[in-house]
KOLKOLMAR-385113 format. One line per 5 residues: number of its first residue (from 0); their letters; for each residue x, y, z of C-alpha. Coordinates in steps of 0.1 Angstrom, whole numbers, plus 5000, padded with zeros to 4 digits. Example, Ala and Ser with C-alpha at 12.3 -4.5 7.8 and 13.67 -1.06 7.14 Angstrom:
REM KOLKOLMAR-385113
0	as	5123 4955 5078 ~ 5137 4989 5071
END
This chain:
REM KOLKOLMAR-385113
0	xxxxx	7912 6215 6034 ~ 7942 6206 6013 ~ 7962 6200 6045 ~ 7936 6176 6059 ~ 7934 6157 6026
5	xxxxx	7972 6153 6025 ~ 7972 6140 6061 ~ 7945 6115 6052 ~ 7965 6103 6023 ~ 7996 6100 6044
10	xxxxx	7978 6078 6069 ~ 7964 6056 6041 ~ 7999 6050 6027 ~ 8014 6038 6060 ~ 8024 6001 6056
15	xxxxx	8000 5978 6075 ~ 8025 5949 6077 ~ 8038 5961 6110 ~ 8003 5961 6125 ~ 7993 5928 6110
20	xxxxx	8026 5909 6107 ~ 8024 5874 6094 ~ 8030 5848 6122 ~ 8060 5826 6121 ~ 8072 5795 6140
25	xxxxx	8108 5784 6146 ~ 8114 5748 6158 ~ 8146 5730 6168 ~ 8157 5699 6188 ~ 8187 5693 6210
30	xxxxx	8196 5661 6192 ~ 8195 5646 6157 ~ 8194 5610 6169 ~ 8185 5592 6201 ~ 8182 5557 6216
35	xxxxx	8148 5541 6217 ~ 8143 5548 6255 ~ 8158 5583 6255 ~ 8139 5616 6256 ~ 8144 5646 6233
40	xxxxx	8140 5683 6239 ~ 8123 5704 6213 ~ 8123 5742 6215 ~ 8115 5772 6194 ~ 8098 5806 6191
45	xxxxx	8065 5819 6177 ~ 8058 5855 6166 ~ 8028 5874 6153 ~ 8001 5855 6171 ~ 7976 5860 6199
50	xxxxx	7993 5854 6232 ~ 7967 5832 6249 ~ 7962 5808 6219 ~ 7986 5778 6224 ~ 8005 5761 6196
55	xxxxx	8003 5724 6188 ~ 8031 5698 6185 ~ 8025 5667 6166 ~ 8049 5638 6169 ~ 8047 5614 6140
60	xxxxx	8063 5579 6141 ~ 8081 5563 6112 ~ 8050 5544 6103 ~ 8028 5575 6102 ~ 8012 5571 6135
65	xxxxx	8007 5603 6156 ~ 8020 5593 6190 ~ 8018 5627 6208 ~ 7998 5659 6201 ~ 8002 5682 6230
70	xxxxx	7992 5719 6231 ~ 8019 5740 6247 ~ 8020 5776 6259 ~ 8047 5801 6251 ~ 8061 5829 6272
75	xxxxx	8059 5867 6266 ~ 8087 5866 6241 ~ 8071 5838 6222 ~ 8096 5811 6233 ~ 8086 5776 6241
80	xxxxx	8101 5742 6249 ~ 8089 5706 6255 ~ 8107 5675 6267 ~ 8092 5645 6247 ~ 8095 5612 6265
85	xxxxx	8092 5579 6246 ~ 8059 5561 6245 ~ 8057 5528 6263 ~ 8075 5506 6259 ~ 8099 5528 6237
90	xxxxx	8103 5547 6205 ~ 8102 5527 6173 ~ 8133 5526 6151 ~ 8134 5551 6123 ~ 8128 5588 6117
95	xxxxx	8103 5607 6137 ~ 8088 5640 6125 ~ 8077 5668 6149 ~ 8054 5694 6135 ~ 8047 5727 6153
100	xxxxx	8015 5745 6141 ~ 7992 5774 6152 ~ 7957 5784 6140 ~ 7971 5819 6131 ~ 8002 5808 6112
105	xxxxx	7999 5795 6077 ~ 8032 5776 6075 ~ 8041 5750 6101 ~ 8076 5743 6114 ~ 8091 5708 6111
110	xxxxx	8120 5691 6127 ~ 8131 5654 6125 ~ 8151 5631 6147 ~ 8162 5595 6142 ~ 8158 5566 6167
115	xxxxx	8187 5541 6166 ~ 8198 5511 6186 ~ 8174 5485 6199 ~ 8137 5491 6203 ~ 8114 5473 6226
120	xxxxx	8085 5475 6202 ~ 8071 5447 6181 ~ 8098 5421 6179 ~ 8104 5419 6216 ~ 8067 5421 6227
125	xxxxx	8054 5390 6245 ~ 8017 5383 6248 ~ 8010 5371 6283 ~ 7986 5342 6286 ~ 7951 5352 6296
130	xxxxx	7957 5390 6290 ~ 7937 5392 6258 ~ 7949 5420 6236 ~ 7971 5435 6263 ~ 8008 5431 6255
135	xxxxx	8034 5424 6282 ~ 8070 5436 6274 ~ 8103 5429 6292 ~ 8114 5456 6316 ~ 8102 5446 6351
140	xxxxx	8117 5419 6373 ~ 8109 5410 6409 ~ 8119 5383 6434 ~ 8106 5374 6469 ~ 8125 5364 6500
145	xxxxx	8113 5354 6535 ~ 8124 5333 6565 ~ 8104 5303 6573 ~ 8076 5311 6597 ~ 8080 5348 6591
150	xxxxx	8051 5372 6586 ~ 8072 5395 6563 ~ 8078 5390 6526 ~ 8105 5412 6511 ~ 8101 5420 6474
155	xxxxx	8131 5433 6455 ~ 8133 5441 6418 ~ 8143 5465 6390 ~ 8124 5484 6364 ~ 8135 5498 6330
160	xxxxx	8113 5528 6334 ~ 8124 5548 6365 ~ 8099 5577 6366 ~ 8067 5555 6369 ~ 8054 5538 6400
165	xxxxx	8053 5501 6403 ~ 8020 5487 6417 ~ 8019 5454 6436 ~ 7988 5433 6441 ~ 7986 5401 6462
170	xxxxx	7959 5375 6454 ~ 7950 5345 6476 ~ 7949 5309 6464 ~ 7912 5314 6454 ~ 7919 5346 6436
175	xxxxx	7907 5372 6461 ~ 7926 5405 6464 ~ 7945 5405 6497 ~ 7967 5435 6495 ~ 7978 5463 6472
180	xxxxx	8010 5484 6474 ~ 8028 5510 6453 ~ 8064 5521 6452 ~ 8086 5544 6431 ~ 8119 5530 6417
185	xxxxx	8151 5548 6426 ~ 8174 5566 6401 ~ 8189 5531 6391 ~ 8154 5516 6386 ~ 8157 5494 6417
190	xxxxx	8131 5491 6444 ~ 8124 5471 6476 ~ 8091 5465 6494 ~ 8080 5446 6525 ~ 8046 5429 6526
195	xxxxx	8031 5419 6560 ~ 8011 5386 6562 ~ 7987 5375 6588 ~ 7952 5386 6597 ~ 7918 5375 6583
200	xxxxx	7927 5382 6546 ~ 7957 5357 6549 ~ 7937 5330 6567 ~ 7936 5307 6536 ~ 7965 5282 6533
205	xxxxx	7981 5278 6499 ~ 8000 5296 6472 ~ 7996 5334 6471 ~ 8005 5353 6439 ~ 8023 5387 6441
210	xxxxx	8021 5406 6408 ~ 8039 5438 6399 ~ 8026 5461 6372 ~ 8040 5492 6356 ~ 8029 5514 6328
215	xxxxx	7997 5532 6316 ~ 7982 5499 6304 ~ 8004 5476 6327 ~ 8027 5469 6298 ~ 8054 5458 6322
220	xxxxx	8045 5429 6345 ~ 8061 5402 6366 ~ 8049 5379 6394 ~ 8062 5356 6421 ~ 8044 5329 6442
225	xxxxx	8047 5324 6480 ~ 8032 5296 6501 ~ 8014 5307 6532 ~ 8003 5284 6560 ~ 7984 5298 6590
230	xxxxx	7994 5333 6580 ~ 8031 5325 6579 ~ 8056 5320 6551 ~ 8066 5285 6540 ~ 8097 5290 6517
235	xxxxx	8103 5267 6488 ~ 8129 5239 6494 ~ 8161 5244 6476 ~ 8181 5215 6461 ~ 8203 5209 6492
240	xxxxx	8174 5212 6515 ~ 8154 5187 6495 ~ 8184 5162 6495 ~ 8187 5166 6533 ~ 8150 5160 6537
245	xxxxx	8152 5129 6514 ~ 8181 5114 6534 ~ 8163 5121 6566 ~ 8131 5104 6554 ~ 8151 5073 6541
250	xxxxx	8169 5071 6575 ~ 8137 5072 6594 ~ 8122 5044 6572 ~ 8153 5023 6576 ~ 8154 5027 6614
255	xxxxx	8117 5019 6616 ~ 8121 4988 6595 ~ 8151 4976 6616 ~ 8132 4982 6648 ~ 8103 4961 6635
260	xxxxx	8127 4933 6626 ~ 8144 4933 6660 ~ 8110 4930 6677 ~ 8099 4900 6658 ~ 8098 4868 6680
265	xx	8121 4840 6672 ~ 8105 4807 6661
END
């Protein structure tokens, strides 16, 4: 009886901290400061929690806005990592705070990083006419080239954001959607696309508008205009071409006037 009682007391005195260890989170980043369009890697380790319950990362901007709040899983050893990309159009200048938290951990882990250089937010935002509250920011540029009478329009351009597709929409002179295309910029942010004209949708003569959009809310936008007649491209006249055309017209008028004078009967 005494032996049994001693064993019971021994079990009762075993520390319970090993069985119910308090959870902890460690959080680090690979950089202390970045440029406004750079990404940052955060990583860490969590212990003493249920394996299948994810932890939450909160990314807080310098003005207090929560820009990201992803839930991320950790491996069997409790390690985790997440590459945080800038929100469009870029990070704001200042110090960002990243908070890692878990429902089973009382104390969150915090790490900070500073954004330096030039930001595309606020000062450089341009409100595009007719877009309402949507803001268009610099970062996408396109141009169109084509031979006279050709049925192919070549679009070339560059984008500041390289990992997001660029969507092209073509509208006829009366505003109808004629064509839509999509392309991914290369590693340098450059892209090239050919658009074929002709067919019933291109039957209207006049100026067609080709618009390029990029971003979650089409923050990046640029457009070009191309004149189409009978489904074929009519390029704009350059300065030299316009001068040659002007001289030709004047010469025709002069020759016509001279011919009329020579045909007048003498009195």
